[in-house]
DRENVEXKE-496667 format. One record per residue (C-alpha): residue number from 1; x negated, y negated, z negated. Coordinates in nm, 2 decimals, m for minus. Each point is the difference from the previous one (the first is absolute). Layout:
<nodes>
n / c1 / c2 / c3
NUM / X / Y / Z;
...
</nodes>
This chain:
<nodes>
n / c1 / c2 / c3
1 / 0.00 / 0.00 / 0.00;
2 / m0.14 / m0.34 / 0.10;
3 / m0.08 / m0.25 / m0.28;
4 / 0.21 / m0.31 / m0.02;
5 / m0.28 / m0.20 / 0.15;
6 / m0.04 / 0.24 / 0.29;
7 / 0.38 / m0.02 / 0.04;
8 / m0.01 / m0.38 / 0.01;
9 / m0.25 / 0.00 / 0.29;
10 / 0.17 / 0.27 / 0.19;
11 / 0.34 / m0.18 / m0.02;
12 / m0.16 / m0.34 / 0.10;
13 / m0.16 / 0.15 / 0.30;
14 / 0.35 / 0.13 / 0.14;
15 / 0.13 / m0.17 / 0.31;
16 / 0.35 / m0.16 / 0.00;
17 / 0.28 / 0.24 / 0.09;
18 / 0.33 / m0.07 / 0.16;
19 / 0.17 / 0.24 / m0.25;
20 / 0.07 / m0.11 / m0.36;
21 / m0.29 / 0.05 / m0.23;
22 / 0.11 / 0.03 / m0.37;
23 / m0.23 / m0.12 / m0.28;
24 / 0.15 / 0.05 / m0.35;
25 / m0.16 / m0.12 / m0.32;
26 / 0.15 / 0.10 / m0.34;
27 / m0.07 / m0.11 / m0.36;
28 / 0.03 / 0.34 / m0.15;
29 / m0.05 / m0.09 / m0.36;
30 / 0.26 / 0.16 / m0.23;
31 / 0.29 / m0.22 / m0.12;
32 / 0.11 / m0.04 / m0.36;
33 / 0.15 / 0.35 / 0.01;
34 / m0.32 / 0.16 / 0.11;
35 / 0.13 / 0.08 / 0.35;
36 / m0.09 / m0.13 / 0.35;
37 / 0.22 / m0.29 / 0.11;
38 / m0.08 / m0.03 / 0.38;
39 / 0.26 / 0.24 / 0.12;
40 / 0.28 / m0.26 / 0.04;
41 / m0.22 / m0.24 / 0.19;
42 / m0.12 / 0.27 / 0.23;
43 / 0.35 / 0.12 / 0.09;
44 / 0.13 / m0.35 / 0.04;
45 / m0.29 / m0.13 / 0.21;
46 / m0.02 / 0.31 / 0.23;
47 / 0.37 / m0.01 / 0.07;
48 / 0.01 / m0.37 / 0.06;
49 / m0.29 / 0.02 / 0.26;
50 / 0.16 / 0.29 / 0.18;
51 / 0.28 / m0.24 / 0.13;
52 / m0.26 / m0.19 / 0.20;
53 / m0.04 / 0.29 / 0.25;
54 / 0.27 / 0.12 / 0.25;
55 / 0.14 / 0.34 / m0.09;
56 / m0.16 / 0.29 / 0.18;
57 / m0.27 / m0.23 / 0.15;
58 / m0.36 / 0.12 / 0.00;
59 / m0.08 / m0.27 / m0.27;
60 / 0.29 / 0.12 / m0.22;
61 / m0.11 / 0.35 / 0.03;
62 / m0.35 / m0.07 / m0.10;
63 / 0.12 / m0.23 / m0.29;
64 / 0.24 / 0.27 / m0.13;
65 / m0.28 / 0.26 / 0.00;
66 / m0.22 / m0.23 / m0.19;
67 / 0.27 / m0.09 / m0.25;
68 / 0.08 / 0.36 / m0.07;
69 / m0.37 / 0.10 / m0.05;
70 / m0.06 / m0.29 / m0.23;
71 / 0.30 / 0.11 / m0.21;
72 / m0.13 / 0.36 / m0.01;
73 / m0.34 / m0.12 / m0.10;
74 / 0.11 / m0.22 / m0.28;
75 / 0.23 / 0.28 / m0.13;
76 / m0.26 / 0.27 / 0.00;
77 / m0.36 / m0.13 / 0.01;
78 / m0.04 / m0.29 / m0.23;
79 / m0.26 / 0.05 / m0.28;
80 / 0.13 / m0.07 / m0.36;
81 / m0.29 / m0.24 / m0.05;
82 / 0.05 / m0.20 / 0.32;
83 / 0.06 / m0.37 / m0.06;
84 / m0.02 / m0.11 / 0.36;
85 / 0.11 / 0.18 / 0.31;
86 / m0.06 / m0.10 / 0.37;
87 / 0.16 / 0.18 / 0.29;
88 / m0.06 / m0.06 / 0.37;
89 / 0.21 / 0.17 / 0.27;
90 / 0.07 / 0.00 / 0.37;
91 / 0.14 / 0.34 / 0.11;
92 / m0.02 / m0.09 / 0.37;
93 / m0.37 / m0.06 / m0.04;
94 / m0.04 / 0.31 / m0.22;
95 / m0.11 / m0.21 / m0.30;
96 / 0.07 / 0.07 / m0.37;
97 / m0.26 / m0.12 / m0.25;
98 / 0.05 / m0.04 / m0.38;
99 / m0.21 / m0.11 / m0.29;
100 / 0.08 / 0.01 / m0.37;
101 / m0.19 / m0.23 / m0.25;
102 / m0.02 / m0.03 / m0.37;
103 / 0.02 / m0.38 / 0.03;
104 / 0.34 / m0.16 / 0.11;
105 / 0.08 / m0.20 / 0.30;
106 / 0.15 / m0.33 / m0.09;
107 / 0.35 / 0.08 / 0.11;
108 / 0.21 / 0.23 / 0.24;
109 / m0.04 / m0.09 / 0.37;
110 / 0.13 / 0.16 / 0.32;
111 / m0.15 / m0.15 / 0.33;
112 / 0.12 / 0.13 / 0.33;
113 / m0.20 / m0.14 / 0.30;
114 / m0.23 / 0.10 / 0.28;
115 / m0.31 / 0.05 / m0.22;
116 / m0.08 / 0.14 / m0.35;
117 / 0.03 / m0.26 / m0.27;
118 / m0.32 / 0.02 / m0.19;
119 / m0.03 / m0.33 / m0.20;
120 / 0.12 / 0.14 / m0.33;
121 / m0.23 / 0.29 / 0.02;
122 / m0.29 / m0.21 / 0.09;
123 / 0.07 / m0.24 / m0.29;
124 / 0.03 / 0.30 / m0.26;
125 / m0.33 / 0.14 / 0.13;
126 / m0.18 / m0.33 / m0.04;
127 / 0.14 / m0.07 / m0.35;
128 / m0.10 / 0.36 / m0.12;
129 / m0.35 / 0.08 / 0.13;
130 / m0.21 / 0.27 / m0.15;
131 / m0.16 / m0.11 / m0.33;
132 / m0.20 / 0.17 / m0.28;
133 / 0.00 / m0.03 / m0.37;
134 / m0.28 / 0.13 / m0.23;
135 / 0.04 / 0.07 / m0.38;
136 / m0.32 / 0.08 / m0.18;
137 / m0.18 / 0.03 / m0.32;
138 / m0.37 / 0.09 / m0.06;
139 / 0.03 / 0.37 / 0.08;
140 / 0.31 / 0.05 / 0.22;
141 / 0.19 / m0.17 / 0.27;
142 / 0.33 / 0.03 / 0.19;
143 / 0.02 / m0.12 / 0.36;
144 / 0.33 / m0.06 / 0.18;
145 / 0.10 / m0.09 / 0.35;
146 / 0.35 / m0.15 / 0.05;
147 / 0.18 / m0.06 / 0.32;
148 / 0.35 / m0.11 / 0.08;
149 / 0.10 / 0.03 / m0.37;
150 / m0.13 / 0.36 / m0.07;
151 / m0.33 / 0.16 / m0.11;
152 / m0.17 / 0.16 / 0.29;
153 / m0.33 / 0.10 / m0.17;
154 / m0.12 / 0.07 / m0.34;
155 / m0.35 / 0.09 / m0.11;
156 / m0.19 / 0.03 / m0.33;
157 / m0.37 / m0.07 / m0.08;
158 / m0.13 / 0.13 / m0.32;
159 / m0.35 / m0.03 / m0.16;
160 / m0.13 / 0.16 / m0.31;
161 / 0.04 / m0.17 / m0.33;
162 / m0.31 / m0.11 / m0.18;
163 / m0.02 / 0.14 / m0.34;
164 / m0.03 / m0.25 / m0.29;
165 / m0.31 / 0.07 / m0.23;
166 / 0.05 / 0.07 / m0.36;
167 / m0.27 / m0.25 / m0.11;
168 / m0.10 / m0.36 / 0.06;
169 / m0.34 / m0.17 / 0.08;
170 / m0.18 / 0.10 / 0.31;
171 / 0.24 / 0.28 / 0.06;
172 / 0.28 / m0.26 / 0.03;
173 / m0.21 / m0.20 / 0.24;
174 / m0.08 / 0.31 / 0.22;
175 / 0.37 / 0.09 / 0.00;
176 / 0.10 / m0.35 / 0.11;
177 / m0.24 / 0.02 / 0.29;
178 / 0.11 / 0.34 / 0.10;
179 / 0.37 / m0.11 / m0.03;
180 / m0.07 / m0.31 / 0.21;
181 / m0.17 / 0.21 / 0.27;
182 / 0.29 / 0.26 / 0.00;
183 / 0.26 / m0.29 / 0.03;
184 / m0.19 / m0.13 / 0.29;
185 / m0.01 / 0.33 / 0.17;
186 / 0.37 / 0.05 / m0.06;
187 / 0.09 / m0.34 / 0.15;
188 / m0.21 / 0.09 / 0.31;
189 / 0.19 / 0.32 / 0.03;
190 / 0.33 / m0.17 / m0.02;
191 / m0.10 / m0.27 / 0.25;
192 / m0.13 / 0.28 / 0.25;
193 / 0.33 / 0.19 / m0.03;
194 / 0.20 / m0.33 / 0.05;
195 / m0.21 / m0.09 / 0.30;
196 / 0.08 / 0.33 / 0.16;
197 / 0.37 / m0.04 / m0.07;
198 / 0.01 / m0.35 / 0.15;
199 / m0.17 / 0.13 / 0.32;
200 / 0.23 / 0.31 / 0.02;
201 / 0.33 / m0.18 / m0.06;
202 / m0.07 / m0.34 / 0.15;
203 / 0.06 / m0.17 / m0.34;
204 / 0.02 / m0.38 / 0.03;
205 / 0.03 / m0.11 / m0.37;
206 / m0.12 / 0.13 / m0.33;
207 / 0.10 / m0.05 / m0.37;
208 / m0.23 / 0.10 / m0.29;
209 / 0.07 / 0.08 / m0.35;
210 / m0.24 / 0.11 / m0.27;
211 / m0.14 / m0.07 / m0.35;
212 / m0.24 / m0.28 / m0.08;
213 / m0.30 / 0.23 / 0.06;
214 / 0.08 / 0.17 / 0.34;
215 / 0.18 / m0.28 / 0.18;
216 / m0.30 / m0.24 / 0.03;
217 / m0.21 / 0.30 / 0.11;
218 / 0.25 / 0.08 / 0.27;
219 / 0.01 / m0.34 / 0.12;
220 / m0.38 / m0.02 / 0.02;
221 / m0.03 / 0.32 / 0.20;
222 / 0.27 / m0.09 / 0.26;
223 / m0.16 / m0.07 / 0.34;
224 / 0.12 / m0.31 / 0.17;
225 / 0.23 / 0.18 / 0.23;
226 / 0.20 / 0.12 / m0.31;
227 / m0.05 / m0.31 / m0.21;
228 / 0.18 / m0.21 / 0.26;
229 / 0.30 / 0.23 / m0.03;
230 / 0.05 / m0.04 / m0.38;
231 / 0.32 / m0.20 / m0.05;
232 / 0.06 / 0.07 / m0.38;
233 / m0.14 / 0.14 / m0.32;
234 / 0.27 / 0.16 / m0.21;
235 / 0.04 / 0.11 / m0.37;
236 / 0.09 / 0.36 / 0.03;
237 / m0.08 / 0.26 / m0.27;
238 / m0.16 / 0.34 / 0.12;
239 / 0.29 / 0.17 / m0.17;
240 / 0.26 / m0.17 / 0.22;
241 / 0.22 / 0.22 / 0.22;
242 / m0.05 / 0.01 / 0.38;
243 / 0.35 / m0.18 / 0.02;
244 / m0.12 / m0.28 / m0.23;
245 / m0.32 / m0.04 / 0.21;
246 / 0.19 / m0.03 / 0.32;
247 / 0.25 / m0.24 / m0.16;
248 / m0.28 / m0.23 / m0.12;
249 / m0.19 / 0.01 / 0.32;
250 / 0.32 / m0.07 / 0.22;
251 / 0.07 / m0.30 / m0.23;
252 / m0.36 / m0.13 / 0.05;
253 / 0.03 / 0.04 / 0.38;
254 / 0.34 / m0.17 / 0.00;
255 / m0.16 / m0.30 / m0.17;
256 / m0.29 / 0.01 / 0.25;
257 / 0.24 / 0.01 / 0.29;
258 / 0.16 / m0.33 / m0.11;
259 / m0.35 / m0.16 / m0.02;
260 / m0.10 / 0.15 / 0.32;
261 / 0.31 / m0.13 / 0.18;
262 / m0.05 / m0.35 / m0.12;
263 / m0.37 / 0.01 / 0.12;
264 / 0.10 / 0.16 / 0.34;
265 / 0.25 / m0.28 / 0.06;
266 / m0.24 / m0.28 / m0.11;
267 / m0.29 / 0.14 / 0.21;
268 / 0.22 / 0.04 / 0.31;
269 / 0.13 / m0.35 / m0.03;
270 / m0.33 / m0.16 / m0.06;
271 / m0.16 / 0.17 / 0.30;
272 / 0.28 / m0.08 / 0.23;
273 / 0.00 / m0.36 / m0.10;
274 / m0.37 / m0.01 / 0.07;
275 / 0.05 / 0.18 / 0.32;
276 / m0.24 / 0.27 / m0.12;
277 / 0.14 / 0.30 / 0.21;
278 / 0.34 / 0.01 / m0.17;
279 / 0.35 / m0.10 / 0.11;
280 / 0.33 / m0.06 / m0.17;
281 / 0.36 / 0.04 / 0.12;
282 / 0.19 / 0.24 / 0.22;
283 / m0.09 / m0.13 / 0.35;
284 / m0.37 / m0.04 / m0.05;
285 / m0.02 / 0.34 / m0.17;
286 / 0.20 / 0.16 / 0.28;
287 / m0.22 / m0.15 / 0.26;
288 / m0.32 / 0.12 / m0.17;
289 / 0.14 / 0.35 / m0.03;
290 / 0.08 / 0.00 / 0.37;
291 / m0.37 / m0.09 / 0.06;
292 / m0.13 / 0.28 / m0.23;
293 / m0.15 / m0.28 / m0.21;
294 / 0.14 / 0.09 / m0.34;
295 / m0.23 / 0.16 / m0.27;
296 / 0.25 / m0.01 / m0.28;
297 / 0.37 / m0.09 / 0.00;
298 / 0.11 / m0.16 / m0.31;
299 / 0.38 / 0.01 / m0.05;
300 / 0.26 / m0.06 / m0.27;
301 / 0.16 / 0.33 / m0.10;
302 / 0.35 / m0.18 / m0.01;
303 / m0.04 / m0.31 / 0.19;
304 / 0.32 / m0.17 / 0.12;
305 / m0.14 / m0.26 / 0.24;
306 / m0.05 / 0.21 / 0.30;
307 / 0.36 / m0.07 / 0.11;
308 / m0.07 / m0.37 / 0.05;
309 / m0.23 / 0.07 / 0.31;
310 / m0.03 / 0.32 / 0.20;
311 / m0.25 / 0.03 / 0.28;
312 / 0.18 / 0.03 / 0.33;
313 / m0.12 / 0.36 / 0.08;
314 / 0.15 / 0.13 / m0.32;
315 / 0.35 / m0.13 / 0.04;
316 / 0.12 / 0.31 / 0.19;
317 / m0.14 / 0.22 / m0.27;
318 / 0.19 / m0.19 / m0.27;
319 / 0.32 / 0.02 / 0.19;
320 / m0.03 / 0.38 / 0.05;
321 / m0.07 / 0.07 / m0.37;
322 / 0.24 / 0.04 / m0.29;
323 / m0.10 / m0.02 / m0.36;
324 / 0.22 / 0.13 / m0.29;
325 / m0.07 / m0.10 / m0.36;
326 / 0.20 / 0.06 / m0.32;
327 / 0.09 / m0.36 / m0.03;
328 / m0.13 / m0.23 / 0.27;
329 / 0.04 / 0.10 / 0.37;
330 / 0.00 / m0.35 / 0.13;
331 / m0.16 / m0.10 / 0.35;
332 / m0.29 / m0.18 / m0.18;
333 / m0.08 / 0.33 / m0.18;
334 / 0.01 / 0.19 / 0.31;
335 / m0.23 / m0.23 / 0.19;
336 / m0.23 / m0.02 / m0.29;
337 / m0.04 / 0.38 / m0.02;
338 / m0.05 / 0.04 / 0.37;
339 / m0.24 / m0.28 / 0.05;
340 / m0.20 / 0.11 / m0.30;
341 / 0.00 / 0.36 / 0.12;
342 / m0.11 / m0.10 / 0.35;
343 / m0.31 / m0.20 / m0.14;
344 / m0.10 / 0.31 / m0.21;
345 / 0.04 / 0.24 / 0.30;
346 / m0.22 / m0.23 / 0.22;
347 / m0.26 / m0.03 / m0.28;
348 / m0.03 / 0.37 / m0.05;
349 / m0.02 / 0.07 / 0.37;
350 / m0.29 / m0.23 / 0.04;
351 / m0.18 / 0.13 / m0.31;
352 / 0.08 / m0.29 / m0.22;
353 / 0.03 / 0.03 / m0.38;
354 / 0.34 / m0.08 / m0.14;
355 / 0.02 / m0.19 / m0.33;
356 / 0.33 / m0.06 / m0.17;
357 / 0.05 / m0.29 / m0.25;
358 / 0.26 / 0.10 / m0.26;
359 / 0.10 / m0.35 / m0.12;
360 / 0.18 / m0.17 / 0.30;
361 / m0.07 / m0.35 / m0.16;
362 / m0.37 / 0.04 / 0.08;
363 / 0.03 / m0.02 / 0.38;
364 / 0.34 / m0.17 / 0.03;
365 / m0.16 / m0.33 / 0.09;
366 / m0.19 / 0.15 / 0.30;
367 / 0.29 / 0.21 / 0.14;
368 / m0.06 / 0.32 / m0.20;
369 / m0.27 / 0.14 / 0.23;
370 / m0.36 / m0.08 / 0.09;
371 / m0.30 / 0.19 / 0.14;
372 / m0.37 / 0.02 / m0.03;
373 / m0.16 / 0.01 / 0.34;
374 / m0.28 / 0.21 / 0.15;
375 / m0.11 / m0.28 / 0.23;
376 / 0.11 / m0.36 / 0.08;
377 / 0.11 / m0.11 / 0.34;
378 / m0.08 / m0.36 / m0.07;
</nodes>
């Protein structure tokens, strides 16, 4: 089964189809009664969209097959721990892809258009990259890798304890020297294990937790390539449960994401104003994507300004696409979703990174989208 990131790129690479392509996102977190609460939305949205296609037409036949398969999947194949579900289907094209995540999508959404709708998936992946946490004392350490709200790797490093002498004097001095040397060797072993994990798992960010002896040693032993990834030092006892470690690490990374988004928005704006290979706004970004000029697309995860100005080539795409949400299905919401998705698709097709900014206020003054460029045309 493809990873969510592989799925994103495969979907973004698909050409437009004349048949309806369904993209369904569900917030699958249990409600107050402990049960999934997306069934009603799915039934209502699938039934409502079916009326857009003429009965017994090829489009309607493809759509009905997709709707039936989606309902079977949701009834029989959802994991109890899944908090986010994304389904992509076009029976006429032989497409049915699904991914279940331990993190939730912001809301339910059904999009029916000519291409897969990948914007929510891209934003969730950007907001939950692989990150690692280390909890250590002077003779043991636990190393974790978390991705998309779950632990994907857990390793332990253990070194022999240094026995404490029964008398003072020179024996105490020799003990302290031996202990210091042992603690240093332990710190090096932990860092070596961490370095291997970072390479294996593509870890972007690190959090360290340890007592007053081991933490400075770990920090001193980190090579520059790891030191630049450290975003927090935490207070976690070695006796903490795995669940508690993940909870503290996720909270630290959530705080970091807030700081990171502010910095992303500031850096992008400053570079664009200085005309330093960055642009702001829908039209300049769209044109840069058309030229293959974009190195990194920076987009609000929930921007509402896209409806104010749509590049002419995207008008037909917006007209052919419908968007169903639990509350707001307004034309502005549809255009926002379609334009944002088209920008993400074009970015991934040209190898550009996609960065989502969670707080819509941060990019509101520049049209909710901007880009860092590979080269300048000026």
